[in-house]
N, C-alpha and C positions, 0 to 999 in steps of 0.2 A: 642244467639250471632248473628244470622242472622238479627233479628229485630234491634239490636243495630247498626249493620253495615249499614242497610238501613236508619235508622234515621239519622245517621252521614252523609251519602252521600247526603240525601235530604237537610239537614240543610246546608251543605257545598254549595250545588247548590243554594239554596235560598239566602244565604248570598252573594255569588258572584254576582248573578243576581241583587239583591237589590243594592249592591255597584256600579255595572255597570250603572244601571238606574239612580242612584242618582248623579254619578260623571262623567260619560262618554258621556251622551247624550248632544249633542250640538244643541240646538233649533235654533241657528243662521244660521244653514246650509240652512234653508228654510225661505223665506219671506212670506209664505202662511198665510193668515189671521187666519185660524183655529189653526195653529201651534203656531203663535206668541201671539194671544189674548185669546186663550182658553187652549190649552194643556200646554204651557209653564207656564201659570199663575196658572192653576188648576190641575197640574199633580198628586197631592196627593189626589184628590177628586174622582178619578176613583175607582169604586167598585173592579176592578181587583187588584188595589194596596192594598185595605183594605183586600181582601181575601188572598193575598200573605202574608200580615202581620199576619193574623190569622194563616196561615199554619206555618210560621216561628216561631211564639210563641208556637204553639202546638208541633212541632218537637223539640224545645228547651227543653220543659218540658219532652218530651219522653226521650231525651238523659240524662237529669238529673236523671230521674227515672232509666234508664238503668245503669248509672254509680253507683248509690247507690246500686243497686242490685248486679252488678258484683263485686264491691269492698267490698261487705258485710257490707257497712256502713249503709245500710237500716235497719239492725237489731239493730243498735245503736240508731235509732230514735224512738220516741214514736209511737205506733201503729196508733194513731190519725193523726200524721204528714204524715205517709205513705198513710193512707187512704185519707187524704186531697189532696195530690198530685194526686192520682188516680182519685178522684172525679173531680178535676179541669180539668185534662186532658180529661176525658170522656165528661165532660160538654161542653168544647170547641169544641171537635170533633163532638158531636151529634147536638149541637145547632147552631154552626157557620160554622165549617169546611165542613161538608158534604153538607148541602144545598147550602152554598155559592160557593163552588168549582164547583158543578154540574151546578149551575146557570151560573157562569162565562163562563165555557167551552161551554155549549149548546147555550147560548144566543149569545156569541161572534161569534162562528163559524157558527151558524145558520143564523145570519144576514149577516155575511161575504159572505156566499155562495149565498145569495139572491142578495146582492149588497154591496160590501165592503165599498162604500161611506157612508153607514148607520152607520158604526161603526169604520172603520179604513181607512180613505181617502188615496188616492194615494200620497198625499202630504207628508205623514208621512214616506214614503219609504226612503227618503234621510236623515231622522233624526233617525229613529229606525231600527236597523237590524231585519230582519224577524225572526231570531232565538229567539229574546226576546218574540215574540208573542207565540211561542211554549212553551217557559219556563213558561210563566204566564197564558196561556190559555189551553195548552194541557198536559204538564207534571204534572201539578197540579192534574189533574184527574187520571193520571196514578199512582201518589203517593197515591191518595185516595183509589184506588182499591187495591193496594198492602197492604196498611196499614189495610184495612178491613180484608184482608186474614190473616195478621200476628197477629193482635190484636183484641180481643173482647172488645166491649165497652158497658157499662151499661147506659141505657137511664134513665133520670129523668122522672118525671111525664110529660105527653105531654103538659099540660097547662103551666108548668114551662119552658120547653124547647122552646115552641112557644112564650112565653112572652119574653124570653131573645132575641130570634131572632127578634121579633117585635120591641123591644127597640133599638137593634142594627140598624135595618133598619130605624127607625124613626130618629135617630141621623144622619145617612148617608143622608137620604132624605132632612133633614133640610139644610145640607151643600150643597147638590146638587141643591136645589131650590134657596138657597141664591146666588149662582153664577149667576142665571138668574135674580133674583129680583134686585140685586145691580149692576150687570155688564152687564146684557142683554145677557149673554153667556150660550148657551146650551152645557153642557159638552159632551153629546152624539149627533152626527150629526142627528140621527134618529128623535130627537125631533124637529129639525129645518125642516126636510122633512115633518113631520106631521104638516102641517101648520094651524091646527085648534085645539082649546082647547079640544073639545070633543074627537078627535082622540088621543091627548096626554094623556088625563085622562084615556081613555080606555086602551091604551098601558101600562100606569103606573099601573093600577089596575090589568091587566092580568099578568104583570111581577111580581108584589108583590104576587098575588095569587099563581103563579107558584113556586116562591121561598119558600113560606110557605108550599106548597104541597110537596116540596122536603124533608122537615123535616120529614113528615109522611112517605114518601118513604124510607128514611134512617132507620127509626124505624122498618118498615116492613122487609126490607132487613136484618137488624141486627138480628131480631128474627128468620128469615129463616136460617141464617148462624149458629146461636146458636143451632137451632133444628137439623141441618145437622150434626154438630159436635157431639151432644149428640147421634145421631143415629149411627155414626161411632164408638163412644166409646162403646155403647151397643153391637154392632156387634163384636168388638174385645173381649169384656168380654164373650160373648156367645161362641165365637170360642175357648177361653181359657178353658171354662168349659167343652166343648166337648172333648178337648184333655186330 
């Protein structure tokens, strides 16, 4: 029941934030070049938006699964259907949700603390309320941590999970580079600050490697949590035998 309430609240939050960002942001409040020629035009090409979409999809599936379980409708479905829902949910979490969320939070706030102009220029303050930053870059990681504690996820083969993440990144990178090749616009200010291609390529490679590495980190953390839970279960069983 606790997990269901959590899934509902997170999905409610994500739905509200998505609606606000899509309908309430007035880019005309600023005449800044970056706001008008980059953010307004390419607002859906930010990795933060993609990650927020992945989270919204994931928690929607969680809520469907919770509803089927609590309403006992799950027992009416074929076992393969229930297993398919569980597999899709786990695959999204392990391949996209976990690495994408940690990447978004760590990269955004890391660059922000170094120099906010690298990732969120001052000109955006009149356009986007600061709370939206915490909703899309901070609370997403809080939701990740809580979800890991509430739900155990099964990892697919590492090669399959990394392949899915790589395909996802490739599609994103094509759209990201397309903005520069056809419009001369760098979606992220840091690529403009890095004024030489060797620096840009180095940053791109390091960022991609970091993101792929987060997949492996999630796999290791999940195995540790599973081992910890098994240890607790064994301790309880041992205590019951002693009694």
